[in-house]
C-alpha positions as CSV (number, residue, x, y, z in Angstrom):
1,X,-14.0,-84.8,-5.0
2,X,-14.4,-81.9,-2.8
3,X,-14.0,-82.4,0.7
4,X,-16.0,-80.6,3.3
5,X,-14.2,-81.1,6.8
6,X,-14.1,-79.5,9.8
7,X,-11.2,-77.0,9.1
8,X,-13.1,-76.3,6.2
9,X,-16.2,-75.2,8.0
10,X,-13.6,-73.4,10.9
11,X,-12.1,-71.1,8.1
12,X,-15.5,-70.4,6.2
13,X,-16.9,-69.6,10.1
14,X,-14.3,-67.2,10.7
15,X,-15.0,-64.9,7.4
16,X,-18.3,-64.9,8.4
17,X,-17.1,-63.3,12.0
18,X,-14.9,-61.0,9.9
19,X,-17.4,-60.1,7.9
20,X,-19.2,-56.3,7.8
21,X,-22.8,-59.1,6.8
22,X,-21.8,-61.2,9.4
23,X,-21.2,-63.7,6.7
24,X,-19.6,-65.9,4.5
25,X,-20.4,-67.6,1.4
26,X,-18.3,-70.1,-0.4
27,X,-19.4,-71.4,-3.6
28,X,-18.8,-74.4,-5.3
29,X,-20.2,-74.6,-8.8
30,X,-17.6,-72.5,-11.3
31,X,-20.0,-70.0,-13.1
32,X,-23.3,-68.2,-12.4
33,X,-25.2,-70.5,-15.3
34,X,-24.2,-73.4,-13.7
35,X,-28.5,-75.3,-13.4
36,X,-27.8,-76.4,-10.0
37,X,-25.7,-73.7,-7.2
38,X,-24.6,-75.2,-4.6
39,X,-22.5,-73.7,-1.6
40,X,-22.2,-73.4,1.7
41,X,-23.1,-70.1,3.6
42,X,-21.7,-69.1,7.1
43,X,-23.7,-67.1,9.5
44,X,-23.2,-65.5,12.6
45,X,-26.0,-64.6,14.8
46,X,-27.7,-61.3,13.8
47,X,-26.9,-61.7,10.5
48,X,-29.4,-60.0,8.2
49,X,-31.3,-62.3,5.2
50,X,-34.1,-60.1,3.8
51,X,-37.7,-62.1,3.4
52,X,-37.5,-63.1,0.0
53,X,-38.8,-65.4,-2.3
54,X,-37.4,-67.1,-6.0
55,X,-40.0,-66.3,-8.5
56,X,-39.9,-65.6,-12.0
57,X,-37.7,-67.8,-12.6
58,X,-39.2,-70.1,-10.3
59,X,-36.0,-71.6,-7.9
60,X,-36.5,-74.6,-5.0
61,X,-33.5,-73.6,-1.9
62,X,-32.2,-76.4,0.0
63,X,-30.8,-75.4,3.2
64,X,-28.6,-78.6,4.8
65,X,-27.6,-77.9,8.5
66,X,-23.8,-78.7,9.0
67,X,-22.8,-76.8,12.1
68,X,-25.0,-74.4,14.6
69,X,-28.3,-73.4,14.3
70,X,-30.3,-72.4,11.6
71,X,-33.7,-71.3,11.8
72,X,-36.0,-71.0,8.4
73,X,-38.8,-69.4,8.3
74,X,-41.6,-69.2,5.9
75,X,-44.2,-66.1,5.5
76,X,-47.2,-65.3,4.2
77,X,-47.6,-62.6,1.6
78,X,-48.3,-60.1,4.4
79,X,-45.9,-61.4,6.3
80,X,-47.4,-63.4,8.9
81,X,-45.3,-66.4,10.0
82,X,-46.6,-69.1,8.4
83,X,-43.9,-71.9,10.1
84,X,-40.4,-72.4,10.9
85,X,-38.1,-75.4,11.8
86,X,-34.5,-74.8,13.7
87,X,-32.1,-77.2,11.6
88,X,-29.1,-78.5,13.9
89,X,-27.9,-81.8,14.1
90,X,-28.0,-82.2,17.6
91,X,-32.3,-81.8,17.3
92,X,-32.7,-84.3,14.6
93,X,-33.5,-81.6,11.9
94,X,-31.0,-81.5,9.5
95,X,-32.3,-79.4,6.0
96,X,-35.4,-78.6,4.6
97,X,-36.3,-77.5,1.1
98,X,-38.4,-74.2,0.4
99,X,-40.3,-74.4,-2.8
100,X,-40.5,-72.0,-5.7
101,X,-42.9,-68.4,-4.9
102,X,-42.5,-69.5,-0.4
103,X,-41.3,-66.3,1.0
104,X,-38.8,-67.1,3.5
105,X,-35.5,-66.1,5.6
106,X,-32.9,-67.5,8.1
107,X,-31.5,-66.9,11.5
108,X,-27.9,-68.1,12.5
109,X,-29.6,-68.6,16.0
110,X,-26.0,-69.8,17.3
111,X,-22.4,-68.7,16.4
112,X,-20.5,-70.7,13.8
113,X,-23.6,-71.8,11.9
114,X,-22.8,-73.0,8.6
115,X,-25.2,-74.5,6.2
116,X,-24.9,-76.7,2.8
117,X,-27.6,-74.2,0.0
118,X,-28.8,-75.9,-2.6
119,X,-30.7,-73.7,-5.3
120,X,-31.5,-74.1,-9.1
121,X,-30.0,-72.2,-11.3
122,X,-28.9,-69.9,-13.2
123,X,-27.9,-67.5,-10.7
124,X,-29.1,-64.1,-12.8
125,X,-28.4,-61.2,-9.9
126,X,-31.4,-59.3,-10.9
127,X,-34.0,-61.6,-11.1
128,X,-32.3,-64.3,-8.6
129,X,-34.5,-63.0,-5.0
130,X,-38.1,-61.2,-4.7
131,X,-37.6,-59.1,-1.7
132,X,-40.4,-58.8,0.3
133,X,-42.4,-55.2,0.9
134,X,-43.3,-55.7,4.1
135,X,-40.1,-56.4,5.7
136,X,-36.6,-54.5,6.4
137,X,-34.0,-54.1,3.6
138,X,-30.7,-55.2,4.3
139,X,-28.8,-52.8,6.1
140,X,-31.9,-50.5,8.1
141,X,-31.6,-50.0,11.0
142,X,-34.9,-51.7,11.9
143,X,-33.4,-54.9,10.7
144,X,-32.1,-55.8,14.1
145,X,-35.2,-55.6,15.2
146,X,-37.6,-57.1,13.1
147,X,-35.1,-60.0,13.6
148,X,-35.8,-59.6,17.5
149,X,-40.1,-59.9,16.4
150,X,-39.3,-63.5,14.5
151,X,-37.3,-64.6,16.8
152,X,-40.3,-63.3,20.3
153,X,-43.1,-64.8,18.7
154,X,-41.6,-68.2,18.1
155,X,-39.9,-67.8,22.0
156,X,-36.1,-68.2,20.7
157,X,-33.0,-67.2,21.6
158,X,-29.4,-66.4,20.0
159,X,-27.0,-68.5,21.6
160,X,-23.6,-66.8,21.8
C-alpha cells in the first residue's frame, strides 16, 4: 500500500521549495515503460512549466489537487487562453483531465501546492512533451513575465 499523508506531502513541498526549479516530482511508477505514470508534483509559486501538449504518442494528463491551489490553463494553437480552472479543495474543484494534443500549463497559486498527477505511459523523454513555440523556454528571463501575464489575463494572484 502506498500512503499519501500530510507528512509525505509536507516533505515533498519542502523539496520543491529547496529546488532551483521550485518544484519536486515523486514517482510512484517504478519504471518509465509503465503504462500509467503516477506521481506527486509539488510546486511553488513561480515554478514555470512551459506550455506543452502530449502527442505522438497521444497522452491524457490528470491533475488532482491535494494541497494549495493549482491553476490549470488550456490554450489554442496560437497561445490564446481557451479555458482555465483553479483546483483546490476549498473551492470544490478537485481535479481535471487534459485531453491529448491540447496545449496546457500549470501554475501554483500558493506555497505548498501539491497535486497527484497521472499520465499515460510510457515515459520517453524525447517525445513526452511538445513544447509551445509561442511560450518562453524554462529558465529564460521571460518566463516570469509570461506567467504574470497569464495571471493578469485571468485576474488571479499568487498567495504567499
